[in-house]
C-alpha positions as a printed Julia matrix, in Angstrom:
139×3 Matrix{Float64}:
 -0.7    0.04    0.13
  3.11   2.54    0.94
  4.67   1.29   -2.28
  0.89   2.69   -4.53
  0.66   6.35   -2.83
  4.56   6.57   -3.03
  4.16   6.06   -7.02
  1.32   8.06   -7.34
  2.72  11.3    -5.2
  6.26  10.25   -7.19
  3.52  10.78  -10.62
  1.71  13.87   -9.21
  4.99  15.71   -8.39
  6.39  14.53  -11.8
  3.56  15.67  -14.35
  2.96  19.0   -11.8
  7.06  19.78  -12.54
  7.11  20.68  -16.22
  4.96  24.62  -16.04
  4.24  24.9   -11.92
  4.88  28.32  -11.25
  8.1   29.53   -9.54
  8.85  29.01   -6.23
  9.65  32.31   -3.75
 12.92  31.75   -4.29
 12.71  31.81   -8.36
 10.66  35.44   -7.73
 13.48  36.69   -5.5
 15.82  35.88   -7.82
 14.53  37.32  -10.71
 14.55  40.37   -8.63
 18.19  40.5    -7.08
 19.4   40.04  -10.69
 17.05  43.46  -12.08
 17.76  45.24   -8.83
 21.83  44.55   -9.33
 21.26  45.91  -13.15
 19.16  48.82  -11.97
 20.89  51.63  -14.54
 21.22  49.77  -17.41
 20.87  50.61  -20.83
 18.78  48.82  -23.15
 19.89  45.08  -23.74
 21.57  44.84  -27.44
 19.13  42.93  -29.28
 16.07  44.44  -27.89
 14.29  46.44  -30.1
 13.36  50.06  -29.0
 10.73  49.46  -26.65
 12.8   46.62  -24.53
 10.81  46.2   -21.63
  8.98  42.68  -22.33
 11.97  41.95  -23.79
 14.96  42.83  -20.61
 12.22  40.66  -18.5
 12.26  37.95  -20.6
 15.93  37.65  -20.59
 16.13  37.54  -17.19
 13.53  34.87  -16.78
 15.91  33.14  -19.24
 19.5   34.18  -16.98
 17.75  32.75  -14.11
 16.88  29.82  -15.07
 13.17  30.1   -15.5
 10.5   29.84  -19.03
 10.72  33.45  -20.93
  7.68  34.68  -22.98
  9.29  34.57  -26.12
  8.29  37.62  -26.81
  8.99  41.49  -27.27
  5.18  42.72  -26.0
  4.65  43.5   -23.13
  0.84  43.0   -23.33
  2.14  39.14  -24.13
  3.17  38.51  -20.69
 -1.23  38.47  -19.88
 -1.13  34.9   -20.86
  2.06  33.86  -19.61
  2.84  31.4   -16.94
  0.43  31.07  -13.59
 -2.29  33.26  -12.2
 -1.18  35.91   -9.02
 -2.49  37.49   -6.74
 -2.27  41.47   -7.73
  0.76  43.3    -5.6
  2.06  39.91   -4.55
  6.56  40.21   -4.32
  8.18  38.56   -6.91
  4.61  38.38   -9.64
  4.6   40.05  -12.88
  2.37  42.87  -13.44
  1.15  43.34  -16.54
  0.03  46.78  -18.05
 -1.04  47.31  -21.73
  1.89  48.6   -22.69
  4.69  47.75  -19.79
  5.74  45.21  -17.57
  7.7   44.35  -14.86
  8.46  42.76  -11.34
  6.43  43.69   -7.94
  9.34  44.7    -5.42
  6.7   45.85   -2.52
  4.4   49.32   -2.25
  4.74  52.41   -2.77
  2.18  53.67   -0.31
 -1.3   55.14   -1.81
 -2.06  52.16   -2.93
  0.4   51.77   -5.78
  3.14  48.67   -6.06
  6.56  49.36   -7.46
  8.56  47.09   -9.78
 11.4   47.04  -11.35
 11.08  46.99  -14.81
 13.62  47.35  -17.98
 12.43  50.6   -19.97
 11.19  52.67  -17.17
 13.03  56.34  -18.39
 14.98  54.55  -20.54
 17.22  52.38  -17.78
 16.58  49.0   -15.53
 14.59  51.43  -12.75
 11.91  51.14  -10.16
  8.47  52.67  -10.28
  5.25  53.19   -9.02
  2.18  52.25  -10.52
 -1.15  51.93   -9.66
 -2.52  48.14   -9.16
 -5.92  49.25  -11.31
 -2.76  49.42  -14.53
 -2.8   46.01  -14.92
 -4.53  43.9   -17.17
 -3.1   40.81  -15.67
 -0.5   39.64  -12.5
  1.16  36.54  -13.23
  3.66  34.34  -11.47
  6.76  32.8   -13.36
  6.95  29.49  -14.56
  9.94  27.18  -14.17
 10.44  25.25  -17.98
């Protein structure tokens, strides 16, 4: 009986491992990389509007599944749903995308993103601007 339960647990874990939402540790790794790059300019190979391209490269560099798009809006169907404003979640807006790192007060969330004043920077946004809140996923 114990072997059957163990086998079922292993099968369940293996099946969910393909596209599971990233753990808080993985999201913190993404945040740490982005915060270490504050002030950086557009990465080579990214288009003029580069927030989505930058986030995609950070996801890939941290071992998470990239979205594969240079359009911020395309992150609206990336990964798994996340609770609005959760640290580590991806805040998707119609023309911008970034990762939540905290709050700014007045109900705003603080995100780190590329192409904020043409650099990697911190910015404050009303949660009402979000069209989606997503969690990164592992490969």
